[in-house]
C-alpha positions as CSV (number, residue, x, y, z in Angstrom):
1,M,0.0,0.0,0.0
2,S,1.5,3.4,-1.0
3,E,1.7,6.4,1.3
4,D,-1.0,8.1,-0.8
5,D,-3.4,5.2,-0.2
6,R,-3.0,5.6,3.5
7,R,-3.8,9.4,3.6
8,Q,-6.6,10.3,5.9
9,F,-7.5,13.3,3.7
10,P,-7.2,13.9,-0.1
11,R,-4.7,16.5,-1.4
12,L,-6.3,19.8,-2.4
13,E,-5.3,21.7,-5.5
14,L,-3.8,25.2,-5.0
15,S,-2.6,27.6,-7.6
16,E,1.1,27.8,-8.1
17,D,1.1,31.3,-6.7
18,A,-0.5,30.5,-3.3
19,F,1.6,31.8,-0.5
20,A,1.6,32.1,3.3
21,V,1.9,35.3,5.4
22,D,2.7,35.5,9.1
23,E,-0.2,37.2,10.7
24,K,1.9,38.5,13.5
25,D,4.1,40.8,11.4
26,G,2.8,40.5,7.8
27,S,5.9,38.9,6.5
28,Q,5.7,36.5,3.6
29,L,6.7,33.0,4.7
30,G,6.7,31.2,1.4
31,R,4.9,29.2,-1.3
32,V,2.2,26.8,-0.2
33,A,1.8,23.4,-1.8
34,E,0.3,19.9,-1.3
35,A,-2.5,21.0,0.9
36,G,-4.7,18.4,2.5
37,G,-7.2,18.1,5.3
38,G,-4.5,17.9,8.0
39,G,-2.1,20.5,6.8
40,F,0.2,21.5,3.9
41,L,3.8,22.2,2.9
42,I,5.5,25.6,2.8
43,Y,8.5,26.3,0.7
44,P,10.2,29.1,2.7
45,A,10.9,32.4,0.9
46,T,13.7,33.7,3.1
47,P,16.2,32.7,5.8
48,D,14.0,34.6,8.3
49,A,11.0,32.5,7.2
50,I,13.0,29.4,7.8
51,K,13.6,30.6,11.4
52,K,9.9,31.3,12.0
53,L,9.0,27.9,10.6
54,S,11.2,25.9,12.9
55,V,9.8,22.4,13.8
56,G,7.6,22.8,16.9
57,N,6.7,26.4,16.3
58,R,3.0,27.4,16.4
59,L,1.8,30.4,14.5
60,R,-1.2,32.0,12.8
61,I,-0.8,32.4,9.1
62,T,-2.9,33.6,6.1
63,V,-2.8,31.6,2.9
64,K,-3.4,33.8,-0.1
65,E,-4.2,32.8,-3.7
66,P,-3.9,36.1,-5.7
67,R,-5.6,34.8,-8.9
68,S,-8.8,33.9,-7.1
69,K,-8.3,36.6,-4.4
70,A,-9.0,33.9,-1.8
71,A,-7.4,34.2,1.7
72,S,-7.8,32.0,4.7
73,T,-6.3,32.6,8.2
74,I,-5.4,29.5,10.2
75,D,-3.4,28.3,13.2
76,V,-0.7,25.8,12.4
77,E,2.1,23.9,14.0
78,V,5.3,23.1,12.1
79,R,5.7,19.3,12.3
80,Y,8.6,18.3,10.1
81,R,11.1,19.3,7.4
82,K,11.1,17.4,4.0
83,G,14.0,18.6,1.9
84,E,13.4,22.3,1.3
85,A,9.7,22.2,2.4
86,L,8.3,22.4,5.9
87,G,5.2,20.4,6.8
88,V,2.6,22.3,8.9
89,Q,-0.4,20.7,10.6
90,F,-3.6,22.6,11.3
91,A,-3.9,23.4,15.0
92,K,-6.6,24.6,17.4
93,S,-7.0,28.3,17.7
94,Q,-4.5,30.0,20.1
95,K,-6.9,32.8,21.0
96,G,-7.1,33.4,24.7
97,T,-3.7,31.7,25.4
């Protein structure tokens, strides 16, 4: 059985220009790819983005797709690094903590 067959959620299609922004300071974190029901990959844009996306960090980000003008703000936790990409998992809201 392949890894794709074991996925709990299907992968979602995002435009190639989808990117993540740190809600805390508005900085661009990087390109978003391979989104699924549990999270997605971010390809960091800068060395500063890599620092913010250290494994274990939790942050609130907005994913933007300029072509469709869609934007979604979500809480995530960085779970792993896969080559140049960082895997983030959707997390419960951090409001009130």
